[in-house]
N, C-alpha and C positions, 0 to 999 in steps of 0.2 A: 829387628826386622829381618836382618840377614840370617840370624839364628832360627827365626820362626820359619822362613821359607826353605832354608837348607840349599845345598848346591843345585839340586834339580829345580828347585822353585825359583832361585836367582836366575838360572839360565832361562827358564820359561818366561819370567817377568821380562827379561831383557829381550827376549824373542818377540814378545807381544808388543813392547815399546817400539821396536824397530819396525815391526810390521804396520803398527798404527801410524807411524810417522811416514812411511812410504806409501801407504793408502791415501793419506791426506795430501801428500805431495803430488800424487798422481791425479787427484781430483782437481787440484788448484793450479798445476803448472801450465795449462793452457791459457790461463788468465793473468798469472803472475809470474815474474821471473824468479827462479829459485836459484840461490847461490851454493856453491861448494857441494855439488853432488859427486859421486864416485865415478869410476870408469863406465859403469853399467848404467849411470843415471840414477842410482839410488842414494839414500841418505842414511844416516845413523839413526839415532833415537829422537833427533831433532832436525829442523830444517829452517833455513832463512829465507823469508820472503822479501824480495827487493822492491820497495815502494818508491825508490827514487825517480823512476821515470814519470811518475804521476805528478811530481812537483812541477816538472816542466810542462806537461801536457794538460793539467787541471788545477794546478795550484794546491794539490793535496799532498800532505806529509804524513810520515808515520804516525805522529800524534793524532792526526784527524781520524785515521783508521782505528787506532787504539780507542779513542773515546767513542767513536761510533759503535764499536763492539759491545760497549756498555749498554747501549739502547737495544742490543739483540740479547742481552742477558749474560755477556761473558766479561770476565775480569780481563783487562788489557794484558796482552802478552809482553814478553821481554822486548824492549825497544831499543834500536840503535846499538846493540851488542851482538856480535863484535864489529858490525859494520854500521856506521851512521845511516840513517834513513831506511832502516830495515826493522822487520819484526821477526823474532825467533818463535817458532811454534814447537812445543815439546809436549806432544801427547803422551801421557804416562800409560803404563801396562794396565791401569785400573779403569780406563775409559772404555765404554762399550761402543759398538759401531754407530748406534743411534746418536750418541753424544758427539762422536766424530763427525758424522753427518750433518748434525745441527750447526757445528762450528763451521764447516766447509760451506754450508748453504749460507751462513752469515757473511762469510768473506765473499762468496760469489755475488751475493746481493749487493754488498758494498761495492764490488768491482762494477756492477751495473750502474750504481749511483755515481761512480767516478766517470763512466763512460758517458752518462747523461751530461756531466760537466763538460767532457771533452767535446761532445757534439753540439753544444750550446743549448741544450734542452733544460739545463738547470744552471742557475746563477753561480759564478765562480766563487763568490764571497759569501753568499747568503744561501747555504744549502744544508741538508741534513749532516753532512760530515763536518763542516766548519762550526756548526752550532751544537754539536753533540758533546756530552750526553744531554738528553731532554729530560727535565724533571717532571714529576706529577703536576707541581704548581704551575709550571710553564704551559703544559699541554691542557690543563683544566682552566686556565685563566679566561676571563671574560673576552679578552682580545687576543687575537693571533695575527701577527703581521708578517709571517713567513710565506715565501712563494711556494711552499709545499705543505701538504696537509698535515693535521695532527696525527692522523693514522700513519702516514709515512714517517713521522718524527718518532712516535712511541711504539708503534706496532708494525715494523717494516716487513715481517714475515708472520704468517699464521700462528706458528708455535708460540711466539712472543705473547699472543693475547691469552694463551691458556695459563700461563704462569709468569706474569710480568714482574720483573725486578725493577723497581724505581730507584735511580740514583738519588742520594740525598742532596747533592749539589750539582750545579750545571758545570760548565767549563771553567776551570781556574787558571790563573797565570802560573804555570809550573816554575818558570824561571825565577819569578818574584818570590814564590813560595820557598824555593831551594835557597835563595840568597838572603831571605829574611825570616829565619826560623823563629816561630813564636811558640814557646813551650807553654802548654796549658796544664802542666803537672802541678800538683801541689808541692810546696817547698820540701826539700830534703829532710828537714826537721820533723815534718809530720810522719815520715816513715820510720824515724828512730824509735826504738823499743824502750 
C-alpha cells in the first residue's frame, strides 16, 4: 500500500484523513462533547465522542449508540477506547463526503432520539436505542409491542430505505459472550493434511 501510494500519495491520504475527521467533528461537536482536541480545536485523523453524559440524562450508554448505528447501516465504531463510555470515529481517506454526511446524519438522528428520552417523549427503557439493532424478523412480525413505530425502528432516515442492511441478530449479551466463548469451528484434526 505504501509502495503503491509513494511519498506524495501517503501525504495526500493523510491530509484527506485529517480533513475528513475534522469535517465530521465540526458537524457533530454542537451535539456531542469531543475529547482531546488540539489548541485550535482540531483533531488528528480520528476523534473521540464522549457519550458518558447521556448515561446520566437518558440512561443511554456507548453500546446503545453503537448498536443503533447498525439500524442506520453502519458497523459500530471503536467503543470505550481509550476512554470508557466513548466511541472513536476514524474516517479514512477513502470515504467520500456523501458517506461522511450519511454517518453524521445518523449520529445527529441518534442524538435526537436521546433528546426525546431526556425530554420524556420516549421511554427510558423501551426505545429504539435500547432495543437496537432491529432485525427483519422483529420488524415484520405479526405483533409489534414497542412504543415507537416499525418505521422508526428499521428506517430511521430516508436513505436507509434505499439500501437497507438487516442485521442477522438482535441485541446480544456482550459480557456473557465475552466470558463464555463457544467455538463453532471444526476440530483441529479436520484441518490436518
